[in-house]
C-alpha positions as MATLAB code, in Angstrom:
seq = 'MVLTKKICDATRDFLRAEQAIANEYEHTVEELAEMAGSEFYRRRTAEAEAERDEALARCRARASERLEPILNTIERRLDDAPLVAPSDEQLRAVQLLSMRKNVSAGELQQCARLCADCPAALELLREVAGERAMPLQLPAPKTLSAQTAREHLSAARRSLELLIFKPQDAFWSPDFLLADNDDHMLARLCGCWADRSGKLNDGYISALKAALDGDSE';
ca = [
      49.345  126.132  180.720;
      50.197  124.928  177.532;
      49.088  120.606  177.457;
      52.775  119.368  176.281;
      53.546  121.087  179.204;
      51.221  119.484  181.374;
      52.314  115.949  180.084;
      55.043  116.367  180.765;
      54.880  117.417  184.477;
      52.723  114.956  184.994;
      54.967  112.033  183.890;
      57.415  113.579  186.151;
      55.100  113.692  188.858;
      54.685  110.148  188.262;
      58.463  109.155  188.490;
      59.140  111.079  191.045;
      56.742  109.461  192.672;
      56.987  105.971  192.099;
      60.935  106.135  192.610;
      59.802  107.810  196.647;
      57.957  104.536  196.673;
      60.785  102.407  195.929;
      63.281  104.372  197.906;
      60.804  104.038  201.100;
      60.906   99.599  200.886;
      63.814  100.208  199.971;
      64.993  101.997  203.259;
      62.521   99.640  204.836;
      64.115   96.195  203.818;
      67.532   97.981  204.559;
      66.232   98.382  208.373;
      65.476   94.919  208.774;
      68.537   93.387  207.414;
      70.469   92.232  210.800;
      66.438   90.226  211.452;
      66.913   88.434  208.118;
      66.055   84.472  208.651;
      63.628   85.463  211.371;
      59.821   85.150  211.161;
      59.379   88.674  212.097;
      61.690   89.718  209.406;
      59.678   87.412  206.820;
      56.446   89.262  208.048;
      57.752   92.645  207.786;
      59.862   92.357  204.792;
      56.002   90.520  203.038;
      53.950   93.309  205.033;
      56.917   96.265  203.418;
      56.028   94.658  200.209;
      52.386   94.297  199.934;
      52.228   98.321  201.583;
      54.413   99.449  198.596;
      52.553   97.011  195.874;
      49.118   99.356  197.563;
      50.948  102.236  196.994;
      52.703  101.917  193.484;
      48.872  101.393  192.303;
      47.219  104.090  193.081;
      50.023  106.124  191.568;
      49.684  104.322  188.729;
      45.859  105.134  189.017;
      46.239  108.831  189.965;
      49.069  109.197  187.136;
      46.638  107.518  184.599;
      43.276  109.802  185.697;
      45.980  112.547  184.855;
      46.888  112.199  181.661;
      44.413  110.322  179.837;
      42.007  113.810  179.654;
      45.322  115.332  178.547;
      45.510  113.690  175.609;
      42.060  113.118  175.133;
      41.446  116.532  174.741;
      44.291  116.704  171.939;
      42.808  114.253  170.303;
      39.637  115.625  170.500;
      40.972  118.634  168.938;
      43.651  116.634  166.246;
      40.054  115.631  164.510;
      38.669  118.752  164.751;
      41.561  120.493  163.002;
      40.708  121.806  159.252;
      42.840  120.526  156.767;
      45.388  123.140  155.495;
      45.278  122.131  151.772;
      48.816  123.150  149.147;
      48.512  126.140  147.894;
      48.046  126.536  143.775;
      52.206  126.548  143.032;
      52.775  123.978  145.668;
      50.350  121.512  144.646;
      51.532  122.237  140.807;
      54.718  121.774  141.156;
      54.098  117.853  143.729;
      52.315  117.186  140.622;
      54.614  117.775  137.850;
      57.462  115.408  140.057;
      55.181  112.897  140.487;
      54.075  112.112  137.141;
      57.531  112.420  135.955;
      60.234  109.597  135.274;
      63.326  110.999  136.231;
      63.497  113.264  139.725;
      66.864  114.452  140.671;
      67.640  115.025  144.344;
      68.258  118.580  143.874;
      64.357  119.171  142.919;
      62.764  117.167  145.353;
      64.490  119.911  147.821;
      63.670  122.532  146.054;
      59.915  121.110  145.710;
      60.661  120.850  149.916;
      61.420  124.799  150.233;
      58.695  125.434  148.702;
      56.143  123.378  150.274;
      57.528  124.098  153.736;
      54.748  125.861  155.204;
      52.062  123.197  154.394;
      51.899  120.143  156.255;
      49.775  118.532  153.647;
      52.005  119.037  150.533;
      55.146  117.693  152.416;
      53.359  114.808  153.361;
      52.156  114.400  149.352;
      55.939  114.921  148.574;
      57.244  112.223  151.033;
      55.258  110.142  149.202;
      56.719  110.790  145.864;
      60.272  110.670  147.420;
      58.780  107.229  148.547;
      57.435  105.200  145.573;
      61.277  106.178  144.071;
      63.224  105.317  147.202;
      64.770  108.721  147.213;
      66.095  110.180  150.055;
      64.566  113.753  151.205;
      65.225  116.108  153.763;
      62.317  117.903  154.674;
      62.635  121.344  156.270;
      61.805  121.766  159.462;
      58.105  122.626  159.650;
      55.945  125.580  161.692;
      53.722  122.692  162.783;
      52.850  119.259  161.699;
      49.653  117.888  159.922;
      46.826  116.302  162.093;
      48.055  112.625  160.381;
      51.312  113.189  161.536;
      50.769  114.840  164.853;
      48.176  111.873  165.995;
      50.962  109.370  164.897;
      52.869  110.739  167.370;
      50.081  111.456  170.473;
      49.497  107.659  169.601;
      53.479  106.865  170.229;
      53.246  108.677  173.454;
      49.647  106.777  174.342;
      52.246  103.606  174.190;
      55.349  104.632  175.807;
      52.953  106.186  178.609;
      51.334  103.174  179.058;
      54.676  101.232  179.326;
      56.096  103.649  181.259;
      53.339  103.481  183.559;
      52.148  100.180  183.935;
      54.704   97.802  182.578;
      58.378   99.645  183.680;
      59.950   96.662  183.442;
      59.570   96.676  179.066;
      59.625  100.622  178.939;
      61.703  102.117  176.576;
      64.000  104.734  179.137;
      65.077  104.480  182.922;
      63.134  107.171  185.266;
      66.247  108.842  186.203;
      66.975  108.438  182.483;
      63.763  110.916  181.741;
      63.830  112.803  184.749;
      67.041  113.833  184.000;
      65.882  115.182  180.307;
      64.403  118.557  179.962;
      60.220  119.034  178.418;
      61.374  119.270  174.936;
      63.656  116.219  175.327;
      61.104  114.188  177.413;
      58.142  115.110  174.698;
      60.340  113.773  171.755;
      61.162  110.370  173.530;
      57.312  110.223  174.469;
      56.508  110.880  171.168;
      58.720  108.628  169.311;
      60.742  111.593  167.399;
      63.950  112.007  169.300;
      66.610  112.204  167.169;
      67.144  113.096  163.156;
      69.280  111.166  160.846;
      72.537  112.894  163.025;
      71.343  111.631  166.202;
      70.582  114.872  167.602;
      67.306  116.407  168.892;
      66.002  117.737  166.189;
      64.921  121.502  167.831;
      62.769  122.699  164.433;
      61.111  119.205  164.398;
      59.745  119.813  168.192;
      58.522  123.119  167.640;
      56.510  121.988  165.193;
      55.301  118.682  167.334;
      54.489  121.154  169.873;
      52.843  123.754  167.732;
      50.388  120.845  166.336;
      49.199  119.390  170.067;
      49.551  122.381  171.939;
      47.026  124.420  169.328;
      45.907  127.815  170.974;
      46.179  125.896  174.051;
      47.141  128.051  177.443;
];
């Protein structure tokens, strides 16, 4: 199973387990409702709350233990990934634009198409556009640079940390994430949910998965 699929499966399993624990606690409290105000009610609800908290702690520990090795495997592979250097033609094109005083948006886009198969060249071109505060619509890459993939992996770590240990600060509710398919969930966790139109960029997500999964099976 590919690594990104393992991340989504582990996240989904955690969310379902967390919901089951919460539902069991709420069911117990509802059954005791008619005894509200009694000593038995106070004692039993306190016990149920303690049982819920212990179950949640175990659930969170299991999720962390399951996810951490997956994230670490991806990180190690990205650290060892060889740099794919721009071709001479791509490098000359980007350097030419970087040295010119005036560059048109059309020239930037033409260069982006030329560099579409090289993440490193696109990163250089992005810097050129950024220095001139010019918009740049990058073509959907086949894969991402190791640096960009690491940034998305770091975002996923932060998202999962909140989701598991600080759910009150998480960006999405369990119901919201459980309604997502794997691509949508991965995009949210990695911080690349939408493009400028507000829609999921399928090409970018495919490139992200290619970068994070590598040759994993």
